[in-house]
ROFI-172756 format. One line per field, with one value per residue (C-alpha): residue number from 1; x, y, z. Coordinates in nm, 2 decimals, m for minus. Layout:
// ROFI-172756
seq: (NUM | ...)
px: (X | ...)
py: (Y | ...)
pz: (Z | ...)
***
This chain:
// ROFI-172756
seq: (1 | 2 | 3 | 4 | 5 | 6 | 7 | 8 | 9 | 10 | 11 | 12 | 13 | 14 | 15 | 16 | 17 | 18 | 19 | 20 | 21 | 22 | 23 | 24 | 25 | 26 | 27 | 28 | 29 | 30 | 31 | 32 | 33 | 34 | 35 | 36 | 37 | 38 | 39 | 40 | 41 | 42 | 43 | 44 | 45 | 46 | 47 | 48 | 49 | 50 | 51 | 52 | 53 | 54 | 55 | 56 | 57 | 58 | 59 | 60 | 61 | 62 | 63 | 64 | 65 | 66 | 67 | 68 | 69 | 70 | 71 | 72 | 73 | 74 | 75 | 76 | 77 | 78 | 79 | 80 | 81 | 82 | 83 | 84 | 85 | 86 | 87 | 88 | 89 | 90 | 91 | 92 | 93 | 94 | 95 | 96 | 97 | 98 | 99 | 100 | 101 | 102 | 103 | 104 | 105 | 106 | 107 | 108 | 109 | 110 | 111 | 112 | 113 | 114 | 115 | 116 | 117 | 118 | 119 | 120 | 121 | 122 | 123 | 124 | 125 | 126 | 127 | 128 | 129 | 130 | 131 | 132 | 133 | 134 | 135 | 136 | 137 | 138 | 139 | 140 | 141 | 142 | 143 | 144 | 145 | 146 | 147 | 148 | 149 | 150 | 151 | 152 | 153 | 154 | 155 | 156 | 157 | 158 | 159 | 160 | 161 | 162 | 163 | 164 | 165 | 166 | 167 | 168 | 169 | 170 | 171 | 172 | 173 | 174 | 175 | 176 | 177 | 178 | 179 | 180 | 181 | 182 | 183 | 184 | 185 | 186 | 187 | 188 | 189 | 190 | 191 | 192 | 193 | 194 | 195 | 196 | 197 | 198 | 199 | 200 | 201 | 202 | 203 | 204 | 205 | 206 | 207 | 208 | 209 | 210 | 211 | 212 | 213 | 214 | 215 | 216 | 217 | 218 | 219 | 220 | 221 | 222 | 223 | 224 | 225 | 226 | 227 | 228 | 229 | 230 | 231 | 232 | 233 | 234 | 235 | 236 | 237 | 238 | 239 | 240 | 241 | 242 | 243 | 244 | 245 | 246 | 247 | 248 | 249 | 250 | 251 | 252 | 253 | 254 | 255 | 256 | 257 | 258 | 259 | 260 | 261 | 262 | 263 | 264 | 265 | 266 | 267 | 268 | 269 | 270 | 271 | 272 | 273 | 274 | 275 | 276 | 277 | 278 | 279 | 280 | 281 | 282 | 283 | 284 | 285 | 286 | 287 | 288 | 289 | 290 | 291 | 292 | 293 | 294 | 295 | 296 | 297 | 298 | 299 | 300 | 301 | 302 | 303 | 304 | 305 | 306 | 307 | 308 | 309 | 310 | 311 | 312 | 313 | 314 | 315 | 316 | 317 | 318 | 319 | 320 | 321)
px: (0.00 | 0.15 | m0.02 | 0.02 | m0.28 | m0.11 | m0.10 | m0.47 | m0.57 | m0.38 | m0.55 | m0.89 | m0.84 | m0.73 | m1.00 | m1.13 | m1.50 | m1.59 | m1.42 | m1.46 | m1.27 | m1.48 | m1.19 | m1.29 | m1.65 | m2.00 | m1.99 | m2.23 | m2.21 | m2.29 | m2.29 | m1.92 | m1.80 | m1.77 | m1.80 | m1.69 | m1.85 | m1.62 | m1.64 | m1.74 | m1.54 | m1.57 | m1.33 | m1.43 | m1.29 | m1.35 | m1.40 | m1.35 | m1.72 | m1.89 | m2.25 | m2.44 | m2.82 | m2.80 | m2.70 | m2.36 | m2.26 | m1.91 | m1.56 | m1.29 | m0.92 | m0.77 | m1.09 | m1.11 | m0.76 | m0.83 | m1.16 | m1.02 | m0.71 | m0.89 | m1.15 | m0.87 | m0.72 | m1.05 | m1.13 | m0.80 | m0.83 | m1.18 | m1.15 | m1.17 | m1.50 | m1.67 | m1.59 | m1.56 | m1.53 | m1.18 | m0.93 | m0.66 | m0.59 | m0.39 | m0.41 | m0.46 | m0.82 | m0.91 | m1.02 | m1.08 | m1.35 | m1.56 | m1.90 | m2.18 | m2.56 | m2.61 | m2.91 | m3.16 | m3.10 | m2.83 | m2.74 | m2.69 | m2.54 | m2.58 | m2.42 | m2.52 | m2.83 | m2.69 | m2.71 | m2.84 | m3.00 | m3.38 | m3.35 | m3.11 | m3.20 | m3.16 | m3.38 | m3.65 | m3.61 | m3.60 | m3.94 | m4.09 | m4.05 | m3.99 | m3.98 | m3.71 | m3.67 | m3.86 | m3.66 | m3.81 | m3.62 | m3.65 | m3.76 | m3.51 | m3.22 | m3.00 | m2.83 | m2.51 | m2.59 | m2.46 | m2.73 | m2.77 | m2.67 | m2.57 | m2.88 | m2.93 | m3.15 | m3.19 | m3.28 | m3.39 | m3.12 | m3.21 | m3.10 | m2.86 | m3.04 | m3.31 | m3.33 | m3.28 | m3.59 | m3.60 | m3.74 | m3.73 | m3.67 | m4.05 | m4.13 | m3.85 | m3.97 | m4.33 | m4.25 | m4.04 | m3.73 | m3.52 | m3.58 | m3.58 | m3.27 | m3.07 | m3.17 | m3.08 | m2.74 | m2.66 | m2.77 | m2.53 | m2.25 | m2.33 | m2.32 | m1.99 | m1.82 | m1.95 | m1.83 | m1.48 | m1.46 | m1.57 | m1.31 | m1.03 | m1.12 | m1.11 | m0.76 | m0.67 | m0.84 | m1.16 | m1.52 | m1.69 | m2.03 | m2.23 | m2.17 | m2.34 | m2.27 | m2.36 | m2.38 | m2.45 | m2.46 | m2.19 | m2.25 | m2.24 | m2.51 | m2.27 | m2.30 | m2.02 | m1.95 | m1.90 | m1.85 | m1.66 | m1.61 | m1.56 | m1.45 | m1.52 | m1.80 | m1.98 | m1.91 | m1.91 | m1.60 | m1.55 | m1.24 | m1.27 | m1.07 | m1.29 | m1.63 | m1.72 | m1.60 | m1.81 | m2.12 | m2.08 | m2.05 | m2.35 | m2.13 | m2.12 | m1.83 | m1.54 | m1.57 | m1.34 | m1.58 | m1.81 | m2.04 | m1.83 | m1.96 | m2.32 | m2.32 | m2.18 | m2.46 | m2.73 | m2.62 | m2.48 | m2.72 | m3.02 | m2.96 | m3.07 | m3.09 | m3.38 | m3.30 | m2.96 | m2.69 | m2.48 | m2.13 | m1.87 | m1.61 | m1.24 | m1.19 | m1.46 | m1.31 | m0.96 | m1.08 | m1.28 | m0.97 | m0.76 | m1.02 | m1.04 | m0.66 | m0.64 | m0.90 | m0.69 | m0.37 | m0.54 | m0.71 | m0.41 | m0.13 | 0.04 | 0.12 | m0.11 | 0.09 | m0.09 | m0.05 | m0.08 | m0.05 | m0.34 | m0.58 | m0.73 | m0.39 | m0.24 | m0.53 | m0.50 | m0.12 | m0.16 | m0.44 | m0.25 | m0.51)
py: (0.00 | 0.33 | 0.55 | 0.48 | 0.49 | 0.76 | 0.99 | 0.92 | 1.01 | 1.34 | 1.40 | 1.36 | 1.73 | 1.82 | 1.68 | 1.85 | 1.91 | 2.18 | 2.42 | 2.78 | 2.83 | 3.10 | 3.15 | 2.82 | 2.92 | 2.86 | 2.60 | 2.30 | 2.10 | 1.73 | 1.48 | 1.43 | 1.64 | 2.01 | 2.09 | 2.42 | 2.49 | 2.63 | 2.66 | 2.31 | 2.15 | 2.14 | 2.10 | 1.84 | 1.86 | 1.53 | 1.62 | 1.39 | 1.39 | 1.05 | 0.99 | 0.69 | 0.64 | 0.95 | 1.17 | 1.33 | 1.17 | 1.32 | 1.31 | 1.04 | 1.14 | 1.12 | 0.98 | 1.24 | 1.16 | 0.79 | 0.83 | 1.07 | 0.86 | 0.53 | 0.67 | 0.80 | 0.45 | 0.30 | 0.57 | 0.51 | 0.13 | 0.13 | 0.36 | 0.07 | m0.04 | 0.30 | 0.67 | 0.88 | 1.24 | 1.25 | 1.50 | 1.53 | 1.50 | 1.81 | 1.74 | 1.43 | 1.53 | 1.71 | 1.61 | 1.82 | 1.67 | 1.73 | 1.87 | 1.63 | 1.63 | 1.37 | 1.13 | 1.15 | 0.78 | 0.60 | 0.27 | 0.03 | m0.31 | m0.59 | m0.93 | m1.04 | m1.04 | m0.80 | m0.46 | m0.28 | 0.03 | 0.07 | 0.04 | m0.26 | m0.58 | m0.79 | m0.55 | m0.59 | m0.97 | m1.02 | m0.83 | m1.08 | m0.89 | m1.12 | m0.85 | m0.59 | m0.31 | m0.51 | m0.84 | m1.16 | m1.32 | m1.69 | m1.83 | m1.97 | m1.73 | m1.63 | m1.31 | m1.24 | m1.51 | m1.45 | m1.37 | m1.60 | m1.31 | m0.95 | m0.73 | m0.37 | m0.21 | 0.17 | 0.44 | 0.79 | 1.05 | 1.24 | 1.59 | 1.64 | 1.57 | 1.36 | 0.98 | 0.79 | 0.59 | 0.24 | 0.23 | 0.01 | 0.03 | 0.02 | 0.29 | 0.52 | 0.48 | 0.53 | 0.84 | 0.99 | 1.03 | 0.89 | 0.74 | 0.37 | 0.40 | 0.60 | 0.38 | 0.06 | 0.19 | 0.31 | m0.02 | m0.20 | 0.02 | m0.06 | m0.43 | m0.41 | m0.20 | m0.42 | m0.74 | m0.58 | m0.45 | m0.79 | m0.97 | m0.73 | m0.73 | m1.11 | m1.10 | m0.88 | m1.12 | m0.92 | m0.95 | m0.65 | m0.70 | m0.41 | m0.06 | 0.24 | 0.44 | 0.79 | 0.84 | 1.15 | 1.29 | 1.52 | 1.79 | 1.53 | 1.32 | 1.05 | 0.86 | 0.93 | 0.78 | 1.04 | 1.10 | 0.79 | 0.42 | 0.13 | 0.33 | 0.23 | 0.50 | 0.38 | 0.01 | m0.28 | m0.50 | m0.82 | m1.03 | m1.33 | m1.57 | m1.53 | m1.51 | m1.88 | m1.90 | m1.60 | m1.73 | m2.08 | m1.92 | m1.69 | m1.38 | m1.07 | m1.09 | m0.85 | m0.55 | m0.28 | 0.00 | 0.24 | m0.05 | m0.07 | 0.28 | 0.20 | m0.11 | 0.08 | 0.34 | 0.08 | m0.18 | 0.03 | 0.32 | 0.20 | 0.48 | 0.44 | 0.79 | 0.94 | 1.25 | 1.38 | 1.11 | 1.01 | 1.16 | 0.92 | 0.83 | 0.88 | 0.50 | 0.46 | 0.73 | 0.59 | 0.23 | 0.36 | 0.54 | 0.23 | 0.03 | 0.30 | 0.30 | m0.08 | m0.09 | 0.15 | m0.05 | m0.39 | m0.27 | m0.08 | m0.28 | 0.05 | 0.20 | 0.49 | 0.81 | 1.04 | 1.41 | 1.55 | 1.92 | 2.15 | 2.05 | 2.38 | 2.55 | 2.26 | 2.26 | 2.63 | 2.59 | 2.29 | 2.47 | 2.79 | 3.00)
pz: (0.00 | m0.11 | 0.16 | 0.53 | 0.76 | 0.96 | 0.66 | 0.58 | 0.93 | 0.89 | 0.55 | 0.70 | 0.79 | 0.44 | 0.21 | m0.10 | m0.01 | m0.26 | m0.50 | m0.61 | m0.94 | m1.13 | m1.38 | m1.53 | m1.61 | m1.46 | m1.19 | m1.16 | m0.84 | m0.85 | m0.57 | m0.61 | m0.90 | m0.95 | m1.32 | m1.48 | m1.82 | m2.09 | m2.46 | m2.59 | m2.30 | m1.93 | m1.64 | m1.39 | m1.04 | m0.85 | m0.49 | m0.19 | m0.12 | m0.09 | m0.18 | m0.05 | m0.11 | m0.33 | m0.03 | 0.03 | 0.37 | 0.42 | 0.27 | 0.23 | 0.21 | m0.14 | m0.28 | m0.56 | m0.68 | m0.68 | m0.88 | m1.13 | m1.20 | m1.21 | m1.44 | m1.66 | m1.67 | m1.78 | m2.03 | m2.21 | m2.19 | m2.33 | m2.62 | m2.86 | m2.70 | m2.69 | m2.75 | m2.43 | m2.33 | m2.18 | m2.33 | m2.06 | m1.68 | m1.58 | m1.21 | m1.00 | m0.92 | m1.25 | m1.59 | m1.90 | m2.12 | m2.42 | m2.36 | m2.42 | m2.36 | m2.10 | m2.15 | m1.87 | m1.78 | m1.58 | m1.75 | m1.46 | m1.54 | m1.28 | m1.27 | m0.93 | m0.70 | m0.44 | m0.28 | 0.04 | m0.10 | m0.14 | m0.51 | m0.52 | m0.70 | m0.38 | m0.18 | m0.43 | m0.46 | m0.08 | m0.06 | m0.32 | m0.64 | m0.94 | m1.21 | m1.19 | m1.44 | m1.70 | m1.64 | m1.49 | m1.20 | m1.12 | m0.78 | m0.54 | m0.58 | m0.29 | m0.19 | m0.39 | m0.64 | m1.00 | m1.25 | m1.55 | m1.77 | m1.70 | m1.68 | m1.78 | m1.51 | m1.60 | m1.35 | m1.39 | m1.33 | m1.02 | m0.93 | m0.64 | m0.31 | m0.48 | m0.54 | m0.86 | m0.95 | m1.10 | m1.45 | m1.76 | m2.13 | m2.20 | m1.95 | m2.08 | m2.43 | m2.34 | m2.15 | m2.43 | m2.21 | m2.49 | m2.84 | m2.91 | m3.14 | m2.89 | m2.59 | m2.78 | m2.89 | m2.54 | m2.40 | m2.65 | m2.53 | m2.17 | m2.23 | m2.42 | m2.15 | m1.87 | m2.05 | m2.11 | m1.75 | m1.60 | m1.81 | m1.72 | m1.35 | m1.35 | m1.48 | m1.17 | m0.92 | m0.88 | m0.97 | m1.13 | m0.97 | m1.11 | m1.24 | m1.39 | m1.70 | m1.80 | m2.18 | m2.38 | m2.73 | m2.88 | m3.13 | m3.41 | m3.25 | m3.15 | m2.83 | m2.59 | m2.25 | m1.98 | m1.61 | m1.49 | m1.58 | m1.33 | m1.03 | m0.67 | m0.67 | m0.98 | m0.94 | m0.69 | m0.68 | m0.48 | m0.43 | m0.67 | m0.45 | m0.14 | m0.31 | m0.29 | 0.07 | 0.18 | 0.00 | 0.16 | 0.50 | 0.45 | 0.46 | 0.25 | 0.00 | 0.09 | m0.13 | m0.26 | m0.32 | m0.13 | m0.04 | 0.28 | 0.38 | 0.26 | 0.49 | 0.78 | 0.74 | 0.69 | 0.94 | 1.22 | 1.20 | 1.00 | 0.75 | 0.39 | 0.26 | 0.46 | 0.67 | 0.78 | 0.76 | 1.07 | 1.07 | 0.94 | 1.20 | 1.13 | 1.13 | 0.87 | 0.65 | 0.67 | 0.60 | 0.30 | 0.17 | 0.21 | 0.00 | m0.27 | m0.30 | m0.31 | m0.58 | m0.79 | m0.73 | m0.80 | m1.12 | m1.27 | m1.13 | m1.03 | m0.70 | m0.62 | m0.60 | m0.35 | m0.37 | m0.01 | m0.10 | m0.01 | m0.29 | m0.41 | m0.42 | m0.61 | m0.86 | m0.92 | m0.99 | m1.22 | m1.42 | m1.44 | m1.25)
***
C-alpha cells in the first residue's frame, strides 16, 4: 500500500470538499464532481465527497484523486470499446473533457443479486418482487448469487439531493425520455463496456459485480461515455478468491468500493438515505480510503501516488489559474 494509515488520518483534515474556481466558467455542483463549463469543453474537479443512497454523507481522504485517475485509466483502456469524453488529466483530481448532452438515464449493469439500497435488486427480490426493471427473475435465488446473464436495469437520473428511480426500457420509451434508437445503442455500449470490464477485473483477481454508466450525445449526434467508468464509486468490486468461501458461510463478499460505507450506514445506523446522515467516523473514513486506494492498485497494477498538498492551491497551480 502506497499510503500509510497515519497519513490518511492526517489527511482527514485536508479533504477537498468543494471548490470555487470561477476563472474556469460557470460552476455546476454534482454529488461528487464540481464541473466548470467552458467553450465546448468542461473542467471536472473530482472532490473527496462521498455519496451513499443519493446523499452526500461526508468526505474520504484522497478519494477524488483515486476516482479521477482510475476513471482516466479505464477511459484510455476502453476507447476501442466506446468513445468517451476525456481530453486530458492536468491534475490528480481534475479532468478536462468534451462537452456532451447527458441522456436522462443512468445505465446500470448488474451481474449479481446483491445490494443494500432501497433500489437494489436484492432488496426488491427479498421483498418478493420477481420482475425488476422489465426483467423476470426466477424463484429460489439467494443473496449475492450470480445472475444467469448481465442485466441492464436503468434508473432515472435524479438531481442532487433527490433519489434515482428504477425504471425500464419500456417505461422510458413510453414516457419519451429517450428514443428507441438512442436507448438501444446506449444499451449495447453498456453491455460491451461491462463485459470488457468484467473480463479485465477477473484478470486482476476481482469481480466487477455491477456498475453504472452515463452516456451523452456530442454535437455530431454520436453517443459518448461520460462521467466515470468502473470506479469504486460507480461500481461494486469483490475479491474473486474469497467469493465462494463468503457465500458458503452466508457472509457478504469482501468489497473494494463504497459498499463498505453503505453497509456501515445501513447496518450500524439504519440509515438508507432518509433525513440527515450520521457523521462518518475517522476510522470509517480511513478504512474507506484504504479500500479505494487498493481498488486503484489492483485494477491498474500500479502504485497509487498520492499528492498531499493543499488540494485547491495545487489545482490552481496545475491549471495555471
